SEFIGU-505014 format. One record per residue (C-alpha): residue number from 1; x, y, z. Coordinates in nm, 3 decimals, m for minus. Each point is the difference from the previous one (the first is absolute). Layout:
# SEFIGU-505014
ATOM; NUM; X; Y; Z
...
This chain:
# SEFIGU-505014
ATOM; 1; 7.057; 0.078; 10.702
ATOM; 2; 0.177; 0.226; 0.250
ATOM; 3; 0.271; m0.158; 0.213
ATOM; 4; m0.119; m0.011; 0.359
ATOM; 5; 0.218; 0.213; 0.238
ATOM; 6; 0.112; m0.112; 0.327
ATOM; 7; m0.140; 0.165; 0.304
ATOM; 8; 0.224; 0.199; 0.234
ATOM; 9; 0.249; m0.196; 0.191
ATOM; 10; m0.131; m0.120; 0.356
ATOM; 11; 0.354; m0.056; 0.129
ATOM; 12; 0.335; 0.134; m0.059
ATOM; 13; 0.294; m0.192; 0.158
ATOM; 14; 0.367; 0.069; m0.066
ATOM; 15; m0.087; 0.217; m0.282
ATOM; 16; m0.207; m0.260; m0.174
ATOM; 17; m0.382; 0.046; m0.067
ATOM; 18; m0.228; m0.293; 0.056
ATOM; 19; m0.355; m0.002; m0.125
ATOM; 20; m0.302; m0.181; 0.167
ATOM; 21; m0.082; m0.177; m0.327
ATOM; 22; 0.337; m0.168; m0.015
ATOM; 23; 0.004; m0.108; 0.369
ATOM; 24; m0.085; m0.341; 0.139
ATOM; 25; m0.248; m0.043; 0.284
ATOM; 26; 0.280; m0.029; 0.250
ATOM; 27; 0.161; 0.304; m0.136
ATOM; 28; m0.335; 0.199; 0.009
ATOM; 29; m0.044; m0.102; 0.364
ATOM; 30; 0.364; 0.094; 0.102
ATOM; 31; m0.068; 0.338; m0.195
ATOM; 32; m0.297; 0.047; 0.220
ATOM; 33; 0.186; m0.052; 0.318
ATOM; 34; 0.260; 0.239; m0.109
ATOM; 35; m0.260; 0.273; m0.062
ATOM; 36; m0.173; m0.073; 0.338
ATOM; 37; 0.330; 0.005; 0.186
ATOM; 38; 0.097; 0.335; m0.168
ATOM; 39; m0.332; 0.154; 0.091
ATOM; 40; 0.043; m0.126; 0.372
ATOM; 41; 0.346; 0.137; 0.019
ATOM; 42; m0.132; 0.344; m0.125
ATOM; 43; m0.280; m0.010; 0.244
ATOM; 44; 0.225; m0.090; 0.284
ATOM; 45; 0.240; 0.295; m0.077
ATOM; 46; m0.308; 0.223; 0.002
ATOM; 47; m0.112; m0.144; 0.335
ATOM; 48; 0.357; 0.042; 0.139
ATOM; 49; m0.010; 0.368; m0.073
ATOM; 50; m0.338; 0.035; 0.163
ATOM; 51; 0.126; m0.184; 0.312
ATOM; 52; 0.307; 0.195; 0.016
ATOM; 53; m0.177; 0.335; m0.015
ATOM; 54; m0.250; m0.121; 0.247
ATOM; 55; 0.264; m0.130; 0.246
ATOM; 56; 0.180; 0.339; m0.029
ATOM; 57; m0.325; 0.167; 0.098
ATOM; 58; m0.049; m0.217; 0.300
ATOM; 59; 0.365; 0.075; 0.104
ATOM; 60; m0.071; 0.383; m0.041
ATOM; 61; m0.318; m0.054; 0.211
ATOM; 62; 0.185; m0.174; 0.282
ATOM; 63; 0.264; 0.273; 0.001
ATOM; 64; m0.283; 0.269; 0.011
ATOM; 65; m0.136; m0.193; 0.295
ATOM; 66; 0.331; m0.004; 0.174
ATOM; 67; 0.034; 0.385; m0.050
ATOM; 68; m0.342; 0.040; 0.137
ATOM; 69; 0.082; m0.186; 0.303
ATOM; 70; 0.313; 0.198; 0.065
ATOM; 71; m0.200; 0.332; m0.036
ATOM; 72; m0.266; m0.101; 0.250
ATOM; 73; 0.054; 0.127; 0.360
ATOM; 74; 0.041; m0.280; 0.266
ATOM; 75; m0.304; m0.058; 0.193
ATOM; 76; 0.033; 0.072; 0.356
ATOM; 77; m0.210; m0.221; 0.222
ATOM; 78; m0.118; 0.109; 0.337
ATOM; 79; 0.196; m0.136; 0.286
ATOM; 80; m0.172; m0.123; 0.314
ATOM; 81; 0.159; 0.044; 0.333
ATOM; 82; m0.034; m0.314; 0.223
ATOM; 83; 0.049; 0.071; 0.358
ATOM; 84; 0.171; m0.258; 0.206
């Protein structure tokens, strides 16, 4: 009978590989937390990039708005003469 090979390691920590079949229930739960936190960190980096680019876009829109205001001619309102 062929010897059963272990699956791929599910966690590598400090250069050591750990396999799900060798972990306790507590270790499996902690491993799941670590995987979830890694995913959240990656997602937040991605979201941070999106927010940074979006913010810069709004800054540029505001600058363009200021330039537009500077280029517009001042409005002259009609004056009304009041006789005393």
